All heavy atoms as a GROMACS GRO file, in nm:
protein
  568
    1MET      N    1 -11.627   1.806  15.963
    1MET     CA    2 -11.745   1.753  15.894
    1MET      C    3 -11.760   1.821  15.755
    1MET      O    4 -11.735   1.943  15.747
    1MET     CB    5 -11.867   1.769  15.977
    1MET     CG    6 -11.996   1.717  15.910
    1MET     SD    7 -12.110   1.630  16.013
    1MET     CE    8 -12.030   1.482  16.033
    2GLN      N    9 -11.793   1.751  15.654
    2GLN     CA   10 -11.818   1.806  15.528
    2GLN      C   11 -11.946   1.892  15.517
    2GLN      O   12 -12.048   1.864  15.582
    2GLN     CB   13 -11.816   1.700  15.416
    2GLN     CG   14 -11.680   1.622  15.416
    2GLN     CD   15 -11.672   1.521  15.305
    2GLN    OE1   16 -11.736   1.536  15.204
    2GLN    NE2   17 -11.609   1.415  15.336
    3SER      N   18 -11.950   1.989  15.426
    3SER     CA   19 -12.066   2.074  15.415
    3SER      C   20 -12.172   2.002  15.328
    3SER      O   21 -12.289   2.043  15.345
    3SER     CB   22 -12.025   2.210  15.354
    3SER     OG   23 -11.974   2.190  15.226
    4ARG      N   24 -12.140   1.916  15.242
    4ARG     CA   25 -12.242   1.848  15.168
    4ARG      C   26 -12.204   1.709  15.139
    4ARG      O   27 -12.082   1.672  15.134
    4ARG     CB   28 -12.261   1.924  15.032
    4ARG     CG   29 -12.155   1.925  14.939
    4ARG     CD   30 -12.189   2.002  14.807
    4ARG     NE   31 -12.077   2.004  14.714
    4ARG     CZ   32 -12.070   1.918  14.612
    4ARG    NH1   33 -12.165   1.831  14.594
    4ARG    NH2   34 -11.966   1.917  14.538
    5LYS      N   35 -12.304   1.627  15.100
    5LYS     CA   36 -12.278   1.484  15.070
    5LYS      C   37 -12.246   1.474  14.931
    5LYS      O   38 -12.287   1.554  14.841
    5LYS     CB   39 -12.402   1.401  15.097
    5LYS     CG   40 -12.430   1.389  15.247
    5LYS     CD   41 -12.536   1.289  15.276
    5LYS     CE   42 -12.563   1.274  15.422
    5LYS     NZ   43 -12.660   1.170  15.454
    6PRO      N   44 -12.168   1.373  14.888
    6PRO     CA   45 -12.132   1.350  14.745
    6PRO      C   46 -12.260   1.330  14.662
    6PRO      O   47 -12.359   1.275  14.708
    6PRO     CB   48 -12.050   1.225  14.751
    6PRO     CG   49 -12.007   1.205  14.887
    6PRO     CD   50 -12.103   1.275  14.974
    7LYS      N   51 -12.250   1.374  14.538
    7LYS     CA   52 -12.354   1.347  14.440
    7LYS      C   53 -12.298   1.264  14.333
    7LYS      O   54 -12.174   1.235  14.327
    7LYS     CB   55 -12.396   1.487  14.377
    7LYS     CG   56 -12.462   1.571  14.476
    7LYS     CD   57 -12.510   1.704  14.405
    7LYS     CE   58 -12.397   1.783  14.360
    7LYS     NZ   59 -12.417   1.913  14.314
    8LEU      N   60 -12.385   1.208  14.243
    8LEU     CA   61 -12.337   1.127  14.136
    8LEU      C   62 -12.231   1.197  14.052
    8LEU      O   63 -12.242   1.321  14.029
    8LEU     CB   64 -12.448   1.089  14.036
    8LEU     CG   65 -12.544   0.976  14.088
    8LEU    CD1   66 -12.654   0.954  13.987
    8LEU    CD2   67 -12.470   0.846  14.120
    9LEU      N   68 -12.122   1.130  14.014
    9LEU     CA   69 -12.005   1.188  13.937
    9LEU      C   70 -11.923   1.281  14.003
    9LEU      O   71 -11.824   1.336  13.944
    9LEU     CB   72 -12.061   1.240  13.797
    9LEU     CG   73 -12.144   1.154  13.718
    9LEU    CD1   74 -12.188   1.221  13.586
    9LEU    CD2   75 -12.068   1.023  13.688
   10ASP      N   76 -11.937   1.300  14.135
   10ASP     CA   77 -11.844   1.379  14.214
   10ASP      C   78 -11.712   1.306  14.232
   10ASP      O   79 -11.708   1.181  14.241
   10ASP     CB   80 -11.898   1.408  14.359
   10ASP     CG   81 -11.987   1.532  14.363
   10ASP    OD1   82 -11.990   1.606  14.262
   10ASP    OD2   83 -12.056   1.550  14.463
   11LEU      N   84 -11.606   1.383  14.240
   11LEU     CA   85 -11.471   1.322  14.268
   11LEU      C   86 -11.450   1.311  14.420
   11LEU      O   87 -11.481   1.410  14.489
   11LEU     CB   88 -11.355   1.397  14.205
   11LEU     CG   89 -11.363   1.402  14.055
   11LEU    CD1   90 -11.257   1.490  14.000
   11LEU    CD2   91 -11.341   1.260  13.994
   12VAL      N   92 -11.403   1.204  14.470
   12VAL     CA   93 -11.380   1.187  14.609
   12VAL      C   94 -11.244   1.120  14.631
   12VAL      O   95 -11.191   1.047  14.548
   12VAL     CB   96 -11.488   1.100  14.685
   12VAL    CG1   97 -11.620   1.171  14.684
   12VAL    CG2   98 -11.494   0.961  14.631
   13ALA      N   99 -11.172   1.146  14.748
   13ALA     CA  100 -11.049   1.084  14.788
   13ALA      C  101 -11.079   1.006  14.911
   13ALA      O  102 -11.160   1.039  14.998
   13ALA     CB  103 -10.948   1.188  14.825
   14VAL      N  104 -11.017   0.879  14.910
   14VAL     CA  105 -11.042   0.786  15.026
   14VAL      C  106 -10.963   0.833  15.152
   14VAL      O  107 -10.845   0.860  15.144
   14VAL     CB  108 -10.996   0.643  14.980
   14VAL    CG1  109 -11.002   0.555  15.098
   14VAL    CG2  110 -11.072   0.600  14.862
   15LEU      N  111 -11.037   0.843  15.263
   15LEU     CA  112 -10.975   0.882  15.387
   15LEU      C  113 -10.949   0.754  15.480
   15LEU      O  114 -10.858   0.762  15.562
   15LEU     CB  115 -11.068   0.977  15.464
   15LEU     CG  116 -11.086   1.119  15.414
   15LEU    CD1  117 -11.190   1.190  15.497
   15LEU    CD2  118 -10.953   1.190  15.403
   16LYS      N  119 -11.034   0.658  15.466
   16LYS     CA  120 -11.025   0.541  15.543
   16LYS      C  121 -11.029   0.420  15.455
   16LYS      O  122 -11.127   0.396  15.380
   16LYS     CB  123 -11.138   0.531  15.646
   16LYS     CG  124 -11.130   0.416  15.743
   16LYS     CD  125 -11.246   0.418  15.840
   16LYS     CE  126 -11.249   0.293  15.926
   16LYS     NZ  127 -11.362   0.287  16.009
   17ARG      N  128 -10.922   0.326  15.458
   17ARG     CA  129 -10.918   0.217  15.376
   17ARG      C  130 -11.025   0.115  15.414
   17ARG      O  131 -11.023   0.058  15.531
   17ARG     CB  132 -10.780   0.153  15.376
   17ARG     CG  133 -10.760   0.044  15.280
   17ARG     CD  134 -10.616  -0.008  15.288
   17ARG     NE  135 -10.592  -0.100  15.183
   17ARG     CZ  136 -10.606  -0.239  15.199
   17ARG    NH1  137 -10.643  -0.287  15.312
   17ARG    NH2  138 -10.583  -0.309  15.096
   18PRO      N  139 -11.108   0.072  15.320
   18PRO     CA  140 -11.203  -0.039  15.343
   18PRO      C  141 -11.124  -0.172  15.357
   18PRO      O  142 -11.034  -0.200  15.282
   18PRO     CB  143 -11.294  -0.039  15.229
   18PRO     CG  144 -11.231   0.036  15.124
   18PRO     CD  145 -11.129   0.125  15.181
   19ALA      N  146 -11.162  -0.258  15.451
   19ALA     CA  147 -11.088  -0.383  15.471
   19ALA      C  148 -11.103  -0.481  15.352
   19ALA      O  149 -11.017  -0.560  15.328
   19ALA     CB  150 -11.136  -0.440  15.603
   20HIS      N  151 -11.220  -0.473  15.282
   20HIS     CA  152 -11.250  -0.577  15.191
   20HIS      C  153 -11.216  -0.535  15.041
   20HIS      O  154 -11.247  -0.604  14.944
   20HIS     CB  155 -11.404  -0.607  15.191
   20HIS     CG  156 -11.489  -0.497  15.174
   20HIS    ND1  157 -11.507  -0.398  15.270
   20HIS    CD2  158 -11.560  -0.449  15.065
   20HIS    CE1  159 -11.584  -0.305  15.222
   20HIS    NE2  160 -11.623  -0.331  15.104
   21ASP      N  161 -11.168  -0.418  15.011
   21ASP     CA  162 -11.142  -0.372  14.880
   21ASP      C  163 -10.998  -0.346  14.853
   21ASP      O  164 -10.921  -0.318  14.941
   21ASP     CB  165 -11.218  -0.246  14.848
   21ASP     CG  166 -11.375  -0.270  14.834
   21ASP    OD1  167 -11.415  -0.368  14.756
   21ASP    OD2  168 -11.457  -0.207  14.904
   22ASP      N  169 -10.960  -0.342  14.731
   22ASP     CA  170 -10.824  -0.311  14.685
   22ASP      C  171 -10.812  -0.159  14.660
   22ASP      O  172 -10.787  -0.111  14.549
   22ASP     CB  173 -10.788  -0.388  14.560
   22ASP     CG  174 -10.650  -0.368  14.513
   22ASP    OD1  175 -10.563  -0.345  14.604
   22ASP    OD2  176 -10.619  -0.380  14.394
   23VAL      N  177 -10.836  -0.078  14.767
   23VAL     CA  178 -10.838   0.062  14.761
   23VAL      C  179 -10.743   0.115  14.874
   23VAL      O  180 -10.752   0.059  14.985
   23VAL     CB  181 -10.976   0.122  14.774
   23VAL    CG1  182 -10.978   0.268  14.781
   23VAL    CG2  183 -11.064   0.064  14.669
   24GLU      N  184 -10.663   0.211  14.846
   24GLU     CA  185 -10.572   0.267  14.945
   24GLU      C  186 -10.613   0.411  14.982
   24GLU      O  187 -10.681   0.482  14.907
   24GLU     CB  188 -10.428   0.269  14.887
   24GLU     CG  189 -10.373   0.139  14.849
   24GLU     CD  190 -10.348   0.045  14.971
   24GLU    OE1  191 -10.318   0.102  15.077
   24GLU    OE2  192 -10.352  -0.076  14.956
   25VAL      N  193 -10.577   0.456  15.098
   25VAL     CA  194 -10.599   0.592  15.143
   25VAL      C  195 -10.536   0.680  15.038
   25VAL      O  196 -10.425   0.658  15.008
   25VAL     CB  197 -10.544   0.612  15.290
   25VAL    CG1  198 -10.544   0.761  15.326
   25VAL    CG2  199 -10.624   0.527  15.385
   26GLY      N  200 -10.606   0.786  15.007
   26GLY     CA  201 -10.556   0.886  14.913
   26GLY      C  202 -10.598   0.864  14.771
   26GLY      O  203 -10.581   0.962  14.687
   27GLU      N  204 -10.643   0.744  14.738
   27GLU     CA  205 -10.685   0.727  14.602
   27GLU      C  206 -10.809   0.811  14.567
   27GLU      O  207 -10.894   0.837  14.662
   27GLU     CB  208 -10.714   0.581  14.578
   27GLU     CG  209 -10.585   0.500  14.572
   27GLU     CD  210 -10.616   0.353  14.511
   27GLU    OE1  211 -10.647   0.348  14.397
   27GLU    OE2  212 -10.612   0.263  14.591
   28VAL      N  213 -10.817   0.859  14.440
   28VAL     CA  214 -10.927   0.938  14.389
   28VAL      C  215 -11.013   0.855  14.307
   28VAL      O  216 -10.961   0.780  14.213
   28VAL     CB  217 -10.873   1.062  14.324
   28VAL    CG1  218 -10.983   1.142  14.269
   28VAL    CG2  219 -10.800   1.148  14.422
   29GLY      N  220 -11.150   0.859  14.328
   29GLY     CA  221 -11.239   0.790  14.239
   29GLY      C  222 -11.362   0.878  14.221
   29GLY      O  223 -11.377   0.986  14.264
   30THR      N  224 -11.454   0.822  14.134
   30THR     CA  225 -11.580   0.889  14.090
   30THR      C  226 -11.693   0.823  14.157
   30THR      O  227 -11.714   0.699  14.144
   30THR     CB  228 -11.589   0.886  13.942
   30THR    OG1  229 -11.471   0.950  13.890
   30THR    CG2  230 -11.722   0.970  13.896
   31VAL      N  231 -11.786   0.898  14.216
   31VAL     CA  232 -11.913   0.841  14.271
   31VAL      C  233 -12.002   0.791  14.159
   31VAL      O  234 -12.034   0.875  14.068
   31VAL     CB  235 -11.986   0.941  14.355
   31VAL    CG1  236 -12.121   0.888  14.408
   31VAL    CG2  237 -11.897   0.989  14.475
   32VAL      N  238 -12.041   0.669  14.152
   32VAL     CA  239 -12.120   0.609  14.043
   32VAL      C  240 -12.257   0.570  14.099
   32VAL      O  241 -12.338   0.536  14.018
   32VAL     CB  242 -12.050   0.501  13.970
   32VAL    CG1  243 -11.929   0.552  13.890
   32VAL    CG2  244 -12.007   0.381  14.056
   33GLU      N  245 -12.279   0.564  14.224
   33GLU     CA  246 -12.403   0.522  14.283
   33GLU      C  247 -12.418   0.576  14.425
   33GLU      O  248 -12.327   0.577  14.504
   33GLU     CB  249 -12.416   0.370  14.284
   33GLU     CG  250 -12.554   0.320  14.318
   33GLU     CD  251 -12.659   0.338  14.206
   33GLU    OE1  252 -12.624   0.318  14.092
   33GLU    OE2  253 -12.767   0.387  14.240
   34LEU      N  254 -12.544   0.612  14.452
   34LEU     CA  255 -12.576   0.664  14.594
   34LEU      C  256 -12.659   0.556  14.657
   34LEU      O  257 -12.756   0.507  14.606
   34LEU     CB  258 -12.651   0.795  14.583
   34LEU     CG  259 -12.588   0.909  14.508
   34LEU    CD1  260 -12.683   1.025  14.491
   34LEU    CD2  261 -12.460   0.951  14.572
   35LEU      N  262 -12.611   0.516  14.788
   35LEU     CA  263 -12.676   0.410  14.857
   35LEU      C  264 -12.732   0.457  14.984
   35LEU      O  265 -12.653   0.503  15.069
   35LEU     CB  266 -12.582   0.295  14.879
   35LEU     CG  267 -12.510   0.241  14.757
   35LEU    CD1  268 -12.399   0.142  14.795
   35LEU    CD2  269 -12.608   0.167  14.671
   36PRO      N  270 -12.866   0.466  15.005
   36PRO     CA  271 -12.919   0.519  15.134
   36PRO      C  272 -12.880   0.429  15.249
   36PRO      O  273 -12.868   0.316  15.235
   36PRO     CB  274 -13.068   0.514  15.112
   36PRO     CG  275 -13.096   0.443  14.987
   36PRO     CD  276 -12.963   0.414  14.915
   37PRO      N  277 -12.857   0.486  15.373
   37PRO     CA  278 -12.866   0.629  15.393
   37PRO      C  279 -12.734   0.699  15.371
   37PRO      O  280 -12.741   0.819  15.327
   37PRO     CB  281 -12.903   0.635  15.538
   37PRO     CG  282 -12.837   0.519  15.599
   37PRO     CD  283 -12.835   0.404  15.494
   38ASP      N  284 -12.620   0.646  15.394
   38ASP     CA  285 -12.485   0.717  15.390
   38ASP      C  286 -12.386   0.634  15.304
   38ASP      O  287 -12.265   0.651  15.335
   38ASP     CB  288 -12.438   0.738  15.521
   38ASP     CG  289 -12.517   0.847  15.596
   38ASP    OD1  290 -12.564   0.942  15.538
   38ASP    OD2  291 -12.544   0.824  15.725
   39GLY      N  292 -12.427   0.551  15.215
   39GLY     CA  293 -12.324   0.480  15.136
   39GLY      C  294 -12.315   0.531  14.995
   39GLY      O  295 -12.402   0.599  14.947
   40ILE      N  296 -12.198   0.513  14.933
   40ILE     CA  297 -12.178   0.544  14.793
   40ILE      C  298 -12.094   0.431  14.730
   40ILE      O  299 -12.016   0.361  14.797
   40ILE     CB  300 -12.101   0.675  14.781
   40ILE    CG1  301 -11.970   0.675  14.865
   40ILE    CG2  302 -12.192   0.790  14.825
   40ILE    CD1  303 -11.887   0.802  14.848
   41GLU      N  304 -12.106   0.419  14.602
   41GLU     CA  305 -12.025   0.326  14.525
   41GLU      C  306 -11.925   0.420  14.443
   41GLU      O  307 -11.970   0.517  14.382
   41GLU     CB  308 -12.101   0.240  14.435
   41GLU     CG  309 -12.167   0.121  14.511
   41GLU     CD  310 -12.217   0.015  14.417
   41GLU    OE1  311 -12.228   0.034  14.294
   41GLU    OE2  312 -12.241  -0.092  14.463
   42VAL      N  313 -11.794   0.388  14.458
   42VAL     CA  314 -11.696   0.470  14.392
   42VAL      C  315 -11.616   0.386  14.294
   42VAL      O  316 -11.569   0.276  14.328
   42VAL     CB  317 -11.604   0.533  14.493
   42VAL    CG1  318 -11.500   0.624  14.435
   42VAL    CG2  319 -11.688   0.614  14.596
   43GLU      N  320 -11.607   0.436  14.174
   43GLU     CA  321 -11.519   0.366  14.065
   43GLU      C  322 -11.376   0.424  14.068
   43GLU      O  323 -11.362   0.554  14.069
   43GLU     CB  324 -11.589   0.392  13.935
   43GLU     CG  325 -11.509   0.323  13.821
   43GLU     CD  326 -11.573   0.356  13.687
   43GLU    OE1  327 -11.632   0.468  13.665
   43GLU    OE2  328 -11.571   0.267  13.601
   44PHE      N  329 -11.284   0.335  14.064
   44PHE     CA  330 -11.143   0.368  14.055
   44PHE      C  331 -11.089   0.318  13.928
   44PHE      O  332 -11.111   0.200  13.885
   44PHE     CB  333 -11.067   0.313  14.178
   44PHE     CG  334 -11.115   0.359  14.307
   44PHE    CD1  335 -11.214   0.294  14.380
   44PHE    CD2  336 -11.056   0.479  14.362
   44PHE    CE1  337 -11.262   0.349  14.497
   44PHE    CE2  338 -11.102   0.536  14.488
   44PHE     CZ  339 -11.199   0.465  14.552
   45LEU      N  340 -11.009   0.398  13.859
   45LEU     CA  341 -10.955   0.367  13.724
   45LEU      C  342 -10.814   0.336  13.734
   45LEU      O  343 -10.739   0.385  13.825
   45LEU     CB  344 -10.978   0.483  13.630
   45LEU     CG  345 -11.123   0.533  13.618
   45LEU    CD1  346 -11.125   0.649  13.521
   45LEU    CD2  347 -11.218   0.416  13.566
   46ASP      N  348 -10.762   0.259  13.637
   46ASP     CA  349 -10.613   0.234  13.627
   46ASP      C  350 -10.557   0.339  13.534
   46ASP      O  351 -10.626   0.438  13.494
   46ASP     CB  352 -10.590   0.097  13.573
   46ASP     CG  353 -10.636   0.073  13.427
   46ASP    OD1  354 -10.673   0.172  13.354
   46ASP    OD2  355 -10.640  -0.046  13.387
   47ARG      N  356 -10.435   0.338  13.510
   47ARG     CA  357 -10.364   0.437  13.439
   47ARG      C  358 -10.412   0.453  13.292
   47ARG      O  359 -10.387   0.556  13.228
   47ARG     CB  360 -10.207   0.419  13.436
   47ARG     CG  361 -10.148   0.437  13.571
   47ARG     CD  362  -9.999   0.407  13.561
   47ARG     NE  363  -9.951   0.415  13.698
   47ARG     CZ  364  -9.833   0.473  13.725
   47ARG    NH1  365  -9.758   0.512  13.638
   47ARG    NH2  366  -9.789   0.474  13.851
   48ASP      N  367 -10.468   0.349  13.237
   48ASP     CA  368 -10.526   0.350  13.106
   48ASP      C  369 -10.670   0.391  13.102
   48ASP      O  370 -10.731   0.388  12.985
   48ASP     CB  371 -10.510   0.207  13.035
   48ASP     CG  372 -10.365   0.176  13.030
   48ASP    OD1  373 -10.280   0.254  12.990
   48ASP    OD2  374 -10.322   0.053  13.058
   49GLY      N  375 -10.727   0.430  13.215
   49GLY     CA  376 -10.865   0.475  13.215
   49GLY      C  377 -10.968   0.361  13.221
   49GLY      O  378 -11.086   0.387  13.203
   50ARG      N  379 -10.925   0.246  13.249
   50ARG     CA  380 -11.021   0.134  13.262
   50ARG      C  381 -11.053   0.114  13.405
   50ARG      O  382 -10.977   0.138  13.497
   50ARG     CB  383 -10.951   0.004  13.204
   50ARG     CG  384 -10.929   0.008  13.057
   50ARG     CD  385 -10.865  -0.117  13.018
   50ARG     NE  386 -10.733  -0.128  13.077
   50ARG     CZ  387 -10.624  -0.169  13.013
   50ARG    NH1  388 -10.623  -0.198  12.886
   50ARG    NH2  389 -10.507  -0.172  13.083
   51THR      N  390 -11.174   0.067  13.421
   51THR     CA  391 -11.217   0.040  13.571
   51THR      C  392 -11.124  -0.067  13.631
   51THR      O  393 -11.108  -0.178  13.580
   51THR     CB  394 -11.362  -0.012  13.568
   51THR    OG1  395 -11.445   0.092  13.512
   51THR    CG2  396 -11.412  -0.039  13.714
   52ARG      N  397 -11.072  -0.027  13.745
   52ARG     CA  398 -10.980  -0.118  13.823
   52ARG      C  399 -11.075  -0.187  13.930
   52ARG      O  400 -11.060  -0.306  13.957
   52ARG     CB  401 -10.867  -0.037  13.888
   52ARG     CG  402 -10.772  -0.119  13.968
   52ARG     CD  403 -10.658  -0.046  14.014
   52ARG     NE  404 -10.689   0.070  14.101
   52ARG     CZ  405 -10.726   0.061  14.229
   52ARG    NH1  406 -10.724  -0.055  14.287
   52ARG    NH2  407 -10.749   0.174  14.299
   53CYS      N  408 -11.158  -0.103  13.994
   53CYS     CA  409 -11.251  -0.163  14.090
   53CYS      C  410 -11.355  -0.070  14.131
   53CYS      O  411 -11.347   0.051  14.095
   53CYS     CB  412 -11.176  -0.208  14.221
   53CYS     SG  413 -11.122  -0.075  14.326
   54VAL      N  414 -11.468  -0.119  14.181
   54VAL     CA  415 -11.574  -0.038  14.229
   54VAL      C  416 -11.596  -0.078  14.381
   54VAL      O  417 -11.601  -0.188  14.409
   54VAL     CB  418 -11.710  -0.064  14.154
   54VAL    CG1  419 -11.826   0.022  14.220
   54VAL    CG2  420 -11.690  -0.019  14.010
   55ALA      N  421 -11.584   0.032  14.469
   55ALA     CA  422 -11.587  -0.002  14.608
   55ALA      C  423 -11.714   0.063  14.681
   55ALA      O  424 -11.742   0.185  14.632
   55ALA     CB  425 -11.463   0.055  14.675
   56THR      N  426 -11.770  -0.002  14.768
   56THR     CA  427 -11.879   0.056  14.851
   56THR      C  428 -11.817   0.117  14.970
   56THR      O  429 -11.754   0.047  15.048
   56THR     CB  430 -11.983  -0.052  14.878
   56THR    OG1  431 -12.029  -0.115  14.763
   56THR    CG2  432 -12.096   0.008  14.963
   57LEU      N  433 -11.841   0.245  14.986
   57LEU     CA  434 -11.787   0.321  15.098
   57LEU      C  435 -11.887   0.398  15.169
   57LEU      O  436 -12.001   0.425  15.114
   57LEU     CB  437 -11.677   0.421  15.041
   57LEU     CG  438 -11.557   0.356  14.967
   57LEU    CD1  439 -11.480   0.467  14.893
   57LEU    CD2  440 -11.477   0.269  15.047
   58SER      N  441 -11.856   0.447  15.290
   58SER     CA  442 -11.944   0.541  15.361
   58SER      C  443 -11.904   0.680  15.329
   58SER      O  444 -11.786   0.707  15.300
   58SER     CB  445 -11.930   0.518  15.514
   58SER     OG  446 -11.985   0.621  15.585
   59VAL      N  447 -11.996   0.780  15.326
   59VAL     CA  448 -11.961   0.909  15.302
   59VAL      C  449 -11.859   0.963  15.403
   59VAL      O  450 -11.787   1.056  15.376
   59VAL     CB  451 -12.086   1.005  15.296
   59VAL    CG1  452 -12.177   0.965  15.172
   59VAL    CG2  453 -12.167   1.006  15.422
   60ASP      N  454 -11.858   0.903  15.519
   60ASP     CA  455 -11.760   0.946  15.626
   60ASP      C  456 -11.617   0.894  15.591
   60ASP      O  457 -11.526   0.941  15.664
   60ASP     CB  458 -11.806   0.894  15.762
   60ASP     CG  459 -11.934   0.950  15.808
   60ASP    OD1  460 -11.963   1.068  15.769
   60ASP    OD2  461 -12.004   0.881  15.884
   61ASP      N  462 -11.611   0.804  15.504
   61ASP     CA  463 -11.473   0.749  15.464
   61ASP      C  464 -11.409   0.815  15.349
   61ASP      O  465 -11.304   0.774  15.300
   61ASP     CB  466 -11.490   0.602  15.432
   61ASP     CG  467 -11.523   0.520  15.558
   61ASP    OD1  468 -11.507   0.572  15.666
   61ASP    OD2  469 -11.584   0.405  15.540
   62VAL      N  470 -11.472   0.924  15.290
   62VAL     CA  471 -11.419   0.990  15.180
   62VAL      C  472 -11.417   1.144  15.200
   62VAL      O  473 -11.486   1.198  15.289
   62VAL     CB  474 -11.498   0.957  15.051
   62VAL    CG1  475 -11.491   0.814  15.015
   62VAL    CG2  476 -11.639   1.014  15.060
   63PHE      N  477 -11.331   1.207  15.122
   63PHE     CA  478 -11.325   1.356  15.123
   63PHE      C  479 -11.363   1.405  14.986
   63PHE      O  480 -11.311   1.360  14.884
   63PHE     CB  481 -11.178   1.402  15.152
   63PHE     CG  482 -11.160   1.544  15.152
   63PHE    CD1  483 -11.191   1.627  15.261
   63PHE    CD2  484 -11.095   1.607  15.038
   63PHE    CE1  485 -11.180   1.763  15.256
   63PHE    CE2  486 -11.084   1.739  15.032
   63PHE     CZ  487 -11.117   1.826  15.147
   64MET      N  488 -11.459   1.495  14.992
   64MET     CA  489 -11.512   1.549  14.859
   64MET      C  490 -11.404   1.644  14.807
   64MET      O  491 -11.354   1.735  14.877
   64MET     CB  492 -11.635   1.632  14.888
   64MET     CG  493 -11.745   1.551  14.930
   64MET     SD  494 -11.855   1.506  14.790
   64MET     CE  495 -11.875   1.660  14.709
   65LEU      N  496 -11.366   1.630  14.684
   65LEU     CA  497 -11.272   1.722  14.620
   65LEU      C  498 -11.349   1.835  14.561
   65LEU      O  499 -11.454   1.823  14.503
   65LEU     CB  500 -11.187   1.638  14.507
   65LEU     CG  501 -11.108   1.523  14.562
   65LEU    CD1  502 -11.048   1.456  14.448
   65LEU    CD2  503 -11.008   1.576  14.660
   66ASN      N  504 -11.293   1.954  14.565
   66ASN     CA  505 -11.354   2.081  14.529
   66ASN      C  506 -11.351   2.089  14.376
   66ASN      O  507 -11.240   2.096  14.311
   66ASN     CB  508 -11.284   2.196  14.592
   66ASN     CG  509 -11.357   2.330  14.563
   66ASN    OD1  510 -11.460   2.333  14.498
   66ASN    ND2  511 -11.290   2.438  14.606
   67ARG      N  512 -11.462   2.091  14.314
   67ARG     CA  513 -11.476   2.109  14.161
   67ARG      C  514 -11.533   2.246  14.135
   67ARG      O  515 -11.556   2.277  14.022
   67ARG     CB  516 -11.555   1.998  14.105
   67ARG     CG  517 -11.490   1.867  14.121
   67ARG     CD  518 -11.543   1.761  14.033
   67ARG     NE  519 -11.689   1.757  14.036
   67ARG     CZ  520 -11.766   1.685  13.958
   67ARG    NH1  521 -11.714   1.616  13.872
   67ARG    NH2  522 -11.902   1.684  13.967
   68GLU      N  523 -11.562   2.325  14.230
   68GLU     CA  524 -11.620   2.458  14.205
   68GLU      C  525 -11.510   2.566  14.215
   68GLU      O  526 -11.418   2.544  14.295
   68GLU     CB  527 -11.728   2.483  14.317
   68GLU     CG  528 -11.839   2.381  14.311
   68GLU     CD  529 -11.938   2.397  14.429
   68GLU    OE1  530 -11.927   2.493  14.506
   68GLU    OE2  531 -12.025   2.319  14.441
   69ARG      N  532 -11.536   2.670  14.151
   69ARG     CA  533 -11.432   2.783  14.152
   69ARG      C  534 -11.438   2.847  14.290
   69ARG      O  535 -11.544   2.869  14.347
   69ARG     CB  536 -11.456   2.886  14.046
   69ARG     CG  537 -11.437   2.836  13.910
   69ARG     CD  538 -11.462   2.950  13.813
   69ARG     NE  539 -11.435   2.898  13.678
   69ARG     CZ  540 -11.328   2.928  13.604
   69ARG    NH1  541 -11.240   3.010  13.659
   69ARG    NH2  542 -11.311   2.879  13.487
   70THR      N  543 -11.317   2.871  14.339
   70THR     CA  544 -11.309   2.932  14.468
   70THR      C  545 -11.246   3.074  14.455
   70THR      O  546 -11.136   3.084  14.401
   70THR     CB  547 -11.217   2.849  14.572
   70THR    OG1  548 -11.277   2.721  14.581
   70THR    CG2  549 -11.211   2.910  14.707
   71PRO      N  550 -11.321   3.176  14.496
   71PRO     CA  551 -11.260   3.309  14.481
   71PRO      C  552 -11.133   3.319  14.558
   71PRO      O  553 -11.119   3.270  14.676
   71PRO     CB  554 -11.362   3.409  14.545
   71PRO     CG  555 -11.492   3.328  14.555
   71PRO     CD  556 -11.450   3.178  14.564
   72ILE      N  557 -11.034   3.390  14.500
   72ILE     CA  558 -10.906   3.416  14.563
   72ILE      C  559 -10.889   3.564  14.589
   72ILE      O  560 -10.908   3.642  14.493
   72ILE     CB  561 -10.785   3.360  14.484
   72ILE    CG1  562 -10.803   3.210  14.459
   72ILE    CG2  563 -10.655   3.397  14.540
   72ILE    CD1  564 -10.700   3.153  14.368
   73GLY      N  565 -10.848   3.593  14.709
   73GLY     CA  566 -10.816   3.743  14.735
   73GLY      C  567 -10.926   3.810  14.799
   73GLY      O  568 -10.992   3.879  14.835
   0.00000   0.00000   0.00000
């Protein structure tokens, strides 16, 4: 279980492919909307930086990517 829920503009990776969207497991996107109680909208970009799709996912279907510095040693 994750220690915190995603916030706006957090980066997340897809753990479970939604049946209705063109999103694959492992893809990385940006949280663009928070939907109560446990939903999020995630924007996925193409190689040129244009929006490819926006998918509605559950927070349980994504993995939060670490954007904070982690002490080493």
